[in-house]
C-alpha positions in Angstrom: 12.4 22.8 -15.1 8.8 20.6 -14.4 5.9 22.3 -13.0 5.2 21.1 -9.4 1.5 19.9 -10.5 3.3 17.3 -13.1 5.1 15.6 -10.7 2.4 13.3 -8.7 1.0 11.5 -12.1 4.3 10.1 -13.5 5.0 8.9 -9.2 1.7 7.9 -9.6 1.6 5.9 -12.1 5.3 4.2 -11.1 3.8 3.4 -8.2 0.9 1.5 -9.9 3.2 -0.3 -11.7 5.2 -1.4 -8.6 1.7 -2.3 -6.8 0.8 -4.9 -9.6 3.1 -6.9 -9.1 2.5 -7.6 -5.6 -0.9 -8.1 -6.8 0.1 -11.3 -8.6 2.2 -12.4 -5.8 -1.1 -12.3 -3.5 -2.3 -14.0 -5.9 0.0 -16.4 -6.4 0.4 -16.8 -3.0 -3.5 -17.8 -2.4 -3.8 -20.5 -5.6 -0.5 -21.8 -3.9 -1.9 -22.3 0.0 -5.1 -23.7 -2.0 -3.0 -26.1 -3.3 -1.0 -27.3 0.2 2.0 -26.1 0.4 1.6 -23.2 3.3 6.0 -23.2 3.7 6.3 -22.0 -0.1 2.9 -19.5 0.5 4.4 -18.2 4.0 7.8 -16.4 2.5 5.6 -14.8 0.0 2.8 -13.5 2.1 5.6 -12.0 4.6 7.1 -10.1 1.4 3.5 -8.9 1.0 3.1 -7.1 4.5 6.5 -5.0 3.1 5.1 -4.5 -0.1 2.0 -2.9 1.6 3.4 -1.0 4.3 5.9 0.5 1.8 2.7 1.2 -0.6 0.7 2.9 2.2 4.1 5.1 2.8 3.9 5.9 -1.1 0.0 6.0 -1.2 0.4 9.0 1.6 3.1 11.1 -0.3 1.4 11.5 -3.6 -1.5 12.7 -1.4 0.6 15.2 -0.3 1.9 16.1 -3.4 -1.1 16.5 -5.1 -2.4 19.3 -2.0 0.5 21.5 -1.9 -0.3 24.2 -4.3 
């Protein structure tokens, strides 16, 4: 059985691996927008909103896991 303290670390790493593509997508959306194609960058920004909301929820859950004795 896994120790309770060992669980938040891999979850945090999984979360970071999920967050990094979102950061990349944000950079690409900015790059696309700067080149005059908001029709292309707008959908990316909408998807980023969902990713950010999910990331906040996951971050809060990780903090709660780490706070439990």
